[in-house]
C-alpha positions in Angstrom: 171.3 91.6 127.4 172.9 94.3 129.5 171.4 94.9 132.9 172.2 98.1 134.8 171.0 99.4 138.2 169.3 102.4 136.4 167.0 100.1 134.6 165.8 98.6 137.9 165.1 101.8 139.9 161.3 102.0 139.3 160.4 98.3 138.8 162.0 94.9 138.3 163.1 94.0 134.8 161.4 91.0 133.4 163.1 89.1 130.7 162.3 86.1 128.4 165.3 85.5 126.2 166.3 82.7 123.9 170.1 82.5 123.5 170.9 81.0 120.1 173.6 78.4 119.6 177.0 79.9 119.0 176.4 83.1 120.9 178.0 81.9 124.1 181.5 80.2 124.2 181.4 77.3 126.6 184.2 74.9 126.3 186.0 72.9 123.6 184.2 69.7 124.4 180.7 71.3 124.9 178.3 72.4 122.2 174.9 74.0 122.5 172.5 72.2 120.2 169.4 74.3 120.2 168.1 77.6 121.7 168.7 78.2 125.4 165.5 79.9 126.8 166.1 82.0 129.9 163.1 83.5 131.8 163.3 85.5 134.9 163.6 88.9 136.5 166.3 91.3 137.8 165.7 93.5 140.8 167.6 96.3 142.4 168.7 95.7 146.0 169.9 98.8 147.7 172.4 98.0 150.5 172.7 100.9 153.0 176.2 101.2 154.4 175.8 104.4 156.3 173.7 107.5 156.4 174.8 108.7 152.9 176.5 105.6 151.6 174.7 102.9 149.6 175.5 100.1 147.1 173.2 99.1 144.2 173.2 95.3 144.1 171.5 93.5 141.3 169.5 90.3 142.1 168.8 88.0 139.2 166.4 85.1 139.4 165.8 82.9 136.4 165.1 79.5 135.0 166.8 78.1 131.9 166.7 74.9 129.9 168.6 73.7 126.9 170.1 70.8 125.0 173.9 70.3 124.8 176.4 67.8 123.4 179.4 66.9 125.6 182.2 64.7 124.4 182.4 61.3 126.1 185.4 61.3 128.5 186.6 57.9 127.2 185.7 57.6 123.5 185.2 61.2 122.6 181.8 60.6 120.9 179.2 63.3 121.4 176.7 62.7 124.2 173.4 64.5 124.4 172.9 66.2 127.8 169.7 68.1 128.6 170.3 71.0 131.0 167.6 72.4 133.2 168.4 74.9 136.0 167.3 77.7 138.2 169.4 80.4 139.9 168.9 83.2 142.4 172.1 85.3 142.5 173.2 88.7 143.9 175.8 90.9 142.1 177.5 93.9 143.6 179.5 96.7 141.8 183.2 95.8 141.6 184.0 99.2 143.2 181.9 98.5 146.3 184.4 96.2 147.9 187.6 97.4 146.2 189.5 98.1 149.4 193.3 97.9 149.3 194.9 95.2 151.4 193.5 92.0 152.9 190.2 91.7 154.6 188.1 88.9 155.8 184.7 88.2 154.3 181.6 86.7 155.8 180.0 83.4 154.6 177.2 85.4 153.0 179.7 87.4 150.9 181.1 84.2 149.3 177.7 84.0 147.5 178.0 87.4 145.9 179.2 88.0 142.3 180.5 91.3 140.9 179.6 93.5 137.9 181.6 96.2 136.1 180.8 99.8 135.6 178.8 99.2 132.4 176.5 96.7 134.1 175.9 93.0 134.1 175.5 90.8 131.0 172.8 88.2 131.4 174.6 85.9 128.9 177.7 85.8 131.2 175.6 84.7 134.2 173.8 82.1 132.2 177.0 80.7 130.7 178.5 80.3 134.2 175.3 78.6 135.5 175.2 76.2 132.6 178.8 75.2 133.1 178.2 74.7 136.8 175.1 72.5 136.2 176.9 70.1 133.9 178.4 66.8 135.2 182.1 66.8 135.8 182.6 63.7 133.6 180.2 62.4 131.0 180.3 58.9 129.5 178.3 57.8 126.5 177.4 54.6 128.4 178.6 53.3 131.8 180.7 50.5 130.3 182.3 52.7 127.5 185.6 51.0 126.4 187.2 54.2 125.2 189.9 54.5 122.6 192.9 52.2 122.0 195.9 54.1 123.3 198.0 53.0 120.4 195.9 53.4 117.3 192.9 55.5 118.5 190.3 52.9 117.4 187.0 53.4 119.3 186.8 50.1 121.1 183.0 50.4 121.4 182.7 50.1 117.6 185.2 47.2 117.1 188.4 45.6 118.3 191.6 47.1 116.9 194.5 45.2 115.3 197.1 46.3 117.8 199.1 43.6 119.6 198.6 43.2 123.3 200.9 45.6 125.1 204.2 44.0 126.0 205.1 44.0 129.6 207.6 46.7 130.6 211.0 44.9 131.2 211.6 47.1 134.3 208.9 45.0 136.1 210.7 41.7 135.5 212.5 41.9 138.8 209.1 41.7 140.6 207.7 38.8 138.4 208.1 36.0 140.9 207.5 38.0 144.1 203.9 37.1 144.5 204.7 33.4 144.4 207.5 33.8 147.0 205.3 35.7 149.4 202.6 33.0 149.1 205.0 30.3 150.5 
């Protein structure tokens, strides 16, 4: 859904969309399982920068909820992750702050996103918010044993037939050090 400032001049744009699985590309280890309902509104916020200069910012407020599968960080099994979120974001035209050279920005300006000439895609905003709301690392269970580094066997399912890892011979010089320090 494309949102443009012209759509928002007379009144806010109310939306109630359901983004189907496969429409948004998230990440290789993340899959949307069902529809992703997004309900909210977009408003035009006119920022006056002088007597004849103004910037048309777009403010989007919405709620979303969905079901995702993330691969376990240790055993790579899919883990169901429900996602529920709310956002209130401000977007400014890219050209509004396109000054050449360096300039300092205020703390408030760090919270502003930008949109191109054609407008702002709601799906892009939702994608970013979903990615930000997911945990950095997901485990199928707290004591996940992961995969065998040699054969790839999922150690949660069963023990593999690999021999115990032989000690690296480069550590042999330190083998008796702990006993010597204890004396």
